[in-house]
ZANU-211111 format. One record per residue (C-alpha): residue in three letters; z, x, y. Coordinates in Angstrom, 3 decimals, padded with zeros to 6 digits. Example, Ala and Ser with C-alpha at 12.3 -4.5 7.8 and 13.67 -1.06 7.14 Angstrom:
<atoms>
<atom><rest>ala</rest><w>007.800</w><u>012.300</u><v>-004.500</v></atom>
<atom><rest>ser</rest><w>007.140</w><u>013.670</u><v>-001.060</v></atom>
</atoms>
This chain:
<atoms>
<atom><rest>met</rest><w>020.405</w><u>-069.575</u><v>000.755</v></atom>
<atom><rest>leu</rest><w>017.974</w><u>-066.720</u><v>000.766</v></atom>
<atom><rest>val</rest><w>015.050</w><u>-066.334</u><v>001.527</v></atom>
<atom><rest>gly</rest><w>012.734</w><u>-063.825</u><v>000.085</v></atom>
<atom><rest>ile</rest><w>010.044</w><u>-062.351</u><v>002.073</v></atom>
<atom><rest>glu</rest><w>007.605</w><u>-059.891</u><v>-000.001</v></atom>
<atom><rest>ile</rest><w>006.066</w><u>-057.901</u><v>002.074</v></atom>
<atom><rest>leu</rest><w>002.283</w><u>-056.208</u><v>000.140</v></atom>
<atom><rest>ile</rest><w>000.778</w><u>-052.862</u><v>002.549</v></atom>
<atom><rest>thr</rest><w>-002.128</w><u>-051.586</u><v>000.892</v></atom>
<atom><rest>phe</rest><w>-004.272</w><u>-048.359</u><v>001.937</v></atom>
<atom><rest>asp</rest><w>-007.065</w><u>-046.807</u><v>001.482</v></atom>
<atom><rest>leu</rest><w>-007.030</w><u>-043.356</u><v>001.051</v></atom>
<atom><rest>thr</rest><w>-010.595</w><u>-041.955</u><v>000.956</v></atom>
<atom><rest>ile</rest><w>-010.525</w><u>-037.719</u><v>000.771</v></atom>
<atom><rest>thr</rest><w>-013.470</w><u>-036.241</u><v>001.682</v></atom>
<atom><rest>lys</rest><w>-013.741</w><u>-032.622</u><v>001.172</v></atom>
<atom><rest>thr</rest><w>-015.579</w><u>-031.760</u><v>004.025</v></atom>
<atom><rest>lys</rest><w>-014.970</w><u>-027.081</u><v>003.924</v></atom>
<atom><rest>glu</rest><w>-014.636</w><u>-025.472</u><v>000.492</v></atom>
<atom><rest>met</rest><w>-012.381</w><u>-022.653</u><v>-000.576</v></atom>
<atom><rest>ala</rest><w>-012.914</w><u>-018.639</u><v>-001.200</v></atom>
<atom><rest>leu</rest><w>-013.473</w><u>-018.373</u><v>-004.965</v></atom>
<atom><rest>glu</rest><w>-010.522</w><u>-018.574</u><v>-007.341</v></atom>
<atom><rest>ile</rest><w>-011.214</w><u>-014.343</u><v>-008.903</v></atom>
<atom><rest>thr</rest><w>-009.215</w><u>-013.010</u><v>-011.948</v></atom>
<atom><rest>asp</rest><w>-008.726</w><u>-009.855</u><v>-013.453</v></atom>
<atom><rest>ala</rest><w>-011.096</w><u>-011.979</u><v>-016.359</v></atom>
<atom><rest>thr</rest><w>-013.929</w><u>-012.479</u><v>-013.804</v></atom>
<atom><rest>phe</rest><w>-013.242</w><u>-010.282</u><v>-011.585</v></atom>
<atom><rest>glu</rest><w>-016.222</w><u>-007.726</u><v>-013.666</v></atom>
<atom><rest>asp</rest><w>-018.389</w><u>-010.248</u><v>-013.000</v></atom>
<atom><rest>val</rest><w>-018.368</w><u>-012.038</u><v>-009.889</v></atom>
<atom><rest>val</rest><w>-017.524</w><u>-008.647</u><v>-008.178</v></atom>
<atom><rest>leu</rest><w>-018.607</w><u>-005.316</u><v>-009.520</v></atom>
<atom><rest>lys</rest><w>-021.969</w><u>-007.368</u><v>-010.649</v></atom>
<atom><rest>ser</rest><w>-022.497</w><u>-009.249</u><v>-007.740</v></atom>
<atom><rest>asp</rest><w>-025.486</w><u>-008.837</u><v>-006.223</v></atom>
<atom><rest>lys</rest><w>-024.560</w><u>-009.607</u><v>-003.075</v></atom>
<atom><rest>pro</rest><w>-021.839</w><u>-007.856</u><v>-001.218</v></atom>
<atom><rest>val</rest><w>-018.498</w><u>-009.548</u><v>-002.092</v></atom>
<atom><rest>leu</rest><w>-015.475</w><u>-009.991</u><v>000.452</v></atom>
<atom><rest>val</rest><w>-011.663</w><u>-010.024</u><v>-001.902</v></atom>
<atom><rest>asp</rest><w>-008.965</w><u>-010.672</u><v>-000.804</v></atom>
<atom><rest>phe</rest><w>-005.957</w><u>-009.647</u><v>-002.497</v></atom>
<atom><rest>trp</rest><w>-003.241</w><u>-011.543</u><v>-001.745</v></atom>
<atom><rest>ala</rest><w>000.070</w><u>-013.282</u><v>-002.606</v></atom>
<atom><rest>ala</rest><w>002.069</w><u>-016.920</u><v>-001.711</v></atom>
<atom><rest>trp</rest><w>004.853</w><u>-015.390</u><v>-000.829</v></atom>
<atom><rest>cys</rest><w>003.037</w><u>-012.981</u><v>001.599</v></atom>
<atom><rest>gly</rest><w>003.713</w><u>-014.335</u><v>005.200</v></atom>
<atom><rest>pro</rest><w>000.496</w><u>-012.114</u><v>006.699</v></atom>
<atom><rest>cys</rest><w>-001.857</w><u>-013.875</u><v>003.860</v></atom>
<atom><rest>arg</rest><w>-001.150</w><u>-017.011</u><v>004.382</v></atom>
<atom><rest>met</rest><w>-002.783</w><u>-016.244</u><v>008.114</v></atom>
<atom><rest>val</rest><w>-005.163</w><u>-014.429</u><v>006.178</v></atom>
<atom><rest>gly</rest><w>-005.999</w><u>-016.522</u><v>004.278</v></atom>
<atom><rest>pro</rest><w>-007.852</w><u>-019.927</u><v>005.893</v></atom>
<atom><rest>ile</rest><w>-010.327</w><u>-017.353</u><v>007.553</v></atom>
<atom><rest>val</rest><w>-011.670</w><u>-016.239</u><v>004.561</v></atom>
<atom><rest>asp</rest><w>-012.104</w><u>-019.743</u><v>003.615</v></atom>
<atom><rest>glu</rest><w>-014.180</w><u>-020.081</u><v>006.731</v></atom>
<atom><rest>leu</rest><w>-016.329</w><u>-017.084</u><v>005.991</v></atom>
<atom><rest>ser</rest><w>-016.377</w><u>-018.023</u><v>002.602</v></atom>
<atom><rest>asn</rest><w>-018.374</w><u>-021.509</u><v>003.827</v></atom>
<atom><rest>glu</rest><w>-019.979</w><u>-018.741</u><v>007.025</v></atom>
<atom><rest>tyr</rest><w>-021.708</w><u>-016.536</u><v>004.274</v></atom>
<atom><rest>asp</rest><w>-021.974</w><u>-019.002</u><v>001.823</v></atom>
<atom><rest>gly</rest><w>-025.575</w><u>-018.324</u><v>-000.376</v></atom>
<atom><rest>lys</rest><w>-025.819</w><u>-014.318</u><v>001.522</v></atom>
<atom><rest>ala</rest><w>-021.716</w><u>-013.248</u><v>000.640</v></atom>
<atom><rest>val</rest><w>-019.127</w><u>-014.201</u><v>-001.945</v></atom>
<atom><rest>val</rest><w>-015.879</w><u>-014.120</u><v>-000.697</v></atom>
<atom><rest>gly</rest><w>-012.871</w><u>-014.651</u><v>-002.717</v></atom>
<atom><rest>lys</rest><w>-009.430</w><u>-014.305</u><v>-003.451</v></atom>
<atom><rest>val</rest><w>-007.052</w><u>-012.106</u><v>-005.638</v></atom>
<atom><rest>asp</rest><w>-003.326</w><u>-013.580</u><v>-006.127</v></atom>
<atom><rest>val</rest><w>-002.621</w><u>-010.244</u><v>-007.053</v></atom>
<atom><rest>asp</rest><w>001.336</w><u>-011.747</u><v>-009.189</v></atom>
<atom><rest>ala</rest><w>-000.683</w><u>-013.358</u><v>-010.758</v></atom>
<atom><rest>asn</rest><w>-003.565</w><u>-010.314</u><v>-011.638</v></atom>
<atom><rest>gln</rest><w>-002.411</w><u>-007.418</u><v>-010.892</v></atom>
<atom><rest>gln</rest><w>-005.706</w><u>-005.717</u><v>-012.837</v></atom>
<atom><rest>phe</rest><w>-008.039</w><u>-004.697</u><v>-010.366</v></atom>
<atom><rest>ala</rest><w>-005.619</w><u>-004.347</u><v>-006.909</v></atom>
<atom><rest>ala</rest><w>-003.895</w><u>-001.767</u><v>-008.838</v></atom>
<atom><rest>lys</rest><w>-007.460</w><u>000.145</u><v>-009.820</v></atom>
<atom><rest>tyr</rest><w>-008.153</w><u>-000.203</u><v>-006.400</v></atom>
<atom><rest>gly</rest><w>-004.871</w><u>001.472</u><v>-004.586</v></atom>
<atom><rest>val</rest><w>-003.358</w><u>-001.542</u><v>-003.316</v></atom>
<atom><rest>arg</rest><w>-000.132</w><u>-001.306</u><v>-002.121</v></atom>
<atom><rest>asn</rest><w>-000.442</w><u>-003.907</u><v>000.546</v></atom>
<atom><rest>ile</rest><w>-000.729</w><u>-007.364</u><v>001.423</v></atom>
<atom><rest>pro</rest><w>-003.003</w><u>-009.524</u><v>002.788</v></atom>
<atom><rest>thr</rest><w>-005.719</w><u>-005.764</u><v>002.132</v></atom>
<atom><rest>val</rest><w>-009.068</w><u>-007.005</u><v>001.837</v></atom>
<atom><rest>leu</rest><w>-011.795</w><u>-005.259</u><v>000.142</v></atom>
<atom><rest>ile</rest><w>-016.209</w><u>-005.750</u><v>001.155</v></atom>
<atom><rest>phe</rest><w>-018.387</w><u>-004.514</u><v>-001.788</v></atom>
<atom><rest>lys</rest><w>-021.959</w><u>-003.923</u><v>-002.178</v></atom>
<atom><rest>asp</rest><w>-023.804</w><u>-003.207</u><v>-005.340</v></atom>
<atom><rest>gly</rest><w>-020.100</w><u>-003.134</u><v>-007.858</v></atom>
<atom><rest>gln</rest><w>-018.786</w><u>-000.124</u><v>-004.999</v></atom>
<atom><rest>val</rest><w>-015.956</w><u>-000.004</u><v>-002.270</v></atom>
<atom><rest>val</rest><w>-018.088</w><u>000.036</u><v>000.935</v></atom>
<atom><rest>asp</rest><w>-014.685</w><u>-001.125</u><v>002.945</v></atom>
<atom><rest>lys</rest><w>-011.143</w><u>-001.813</u><v>004.048</v></atom>
<atom><rest>gln</rest><w>-009.148</w><u>-004.045</u><v>005.911</v></atom>
<atom><rest>val</rest><w>-005.158</w><u>-003.631</u><v>005.583</v></atom>
<atom><rest>gly</rest><w>-003.240</w><u>-006.138</u><v>007.211</v></atom>
<atom><rest>val</rest><w>-004.037</w><u>-008.843</u><v>009.243</v></atom>
<atom><rest>ala</rest><w>-007.558</w><u>-009.038</u><v>011.915</v></atom>
<atom><rest>pro</rest><w>-009.210</w><u>-010.876</u><v>013.756</v></atom>
<atom><rest>lys</rest><w>-012.301</w><u>-013.767</u><v>012.093</v></atom>
<atom><rest>asn</rest><w>-014.802</w><u>-010.965</u><v>013.594</v></atom>
<atom><rest>val</rest><w>-013.572</w><u>-008.387</u><v>011.549</v></atom>
<atom><rest>tyr</rest><w>-014.359</w><u>-009.689</u><v>008.936</v></atom>
<atom><rest>ser</rest><w>-017.309</w><u>-010.611</u><v>009.493</v></atom>
<atom><rest>ser</rest><w>-018.798</w><u>-007.595</u><v>011.703</v></atom>
<atom><rest>lys</rest><w>-018.027</w><u>-006.001</u><v>008.171</v></atom>
<atom><rest>ile</rest><w>-019.622</w><u>-008.805</u><v>005.565</v></atom>
<atom><rest>glu</rest><w>-022.713</w><u>-008.334</u><v>008.489</v></atom>
<atom><rest>ala</rest><w>-022.464</w><u>-004.815</u><v>007.823</v></atom>
<atom><rest>ala</rest><w>-022.939</w><u>-004.742</u><v>004.050</v></atom>
<atom><rest>leu</rest><w>-025.508</w><u>-007.347</u><v>004.185</v></atom>
</atoms>
C-alpha cells in the first residue's frame, strides 16, 4: 500500500527596491534629458557585452542616488542608440561624458574609481 505525503511549501516574497538605477537615455530622449538639462549630466556610454562596462555600471547607479536632485546621471546603450555616441566620437566603451549647459565639459574613457566620476560631477556643479 502506497501512502502519499503532500508537502506544501509557501514563500512570502517581498521585493523592496532600495535604490534607484541610473536613467536609461536613448537617442529619442538624449536632447531633452542631456542637452536641455539645467543640471550637470553624467552620461555612461556602455554595452551589455562589455566587461569593463559592467564594472562601471554599479558605480554609475550609486552616483545616480548620491547626486539625485543635484545632477542627472544616465546610461546610453550604444548598441541600441548609436546617434549620440557617434556625434560625440565615442569609439571605446565605457566612455563617460560630463555635460553642462548642453556642452561636454569632461570625459573619462575606460574604468576609473568612483571618486574620479564624483570629482567630475562636483566640478560641473
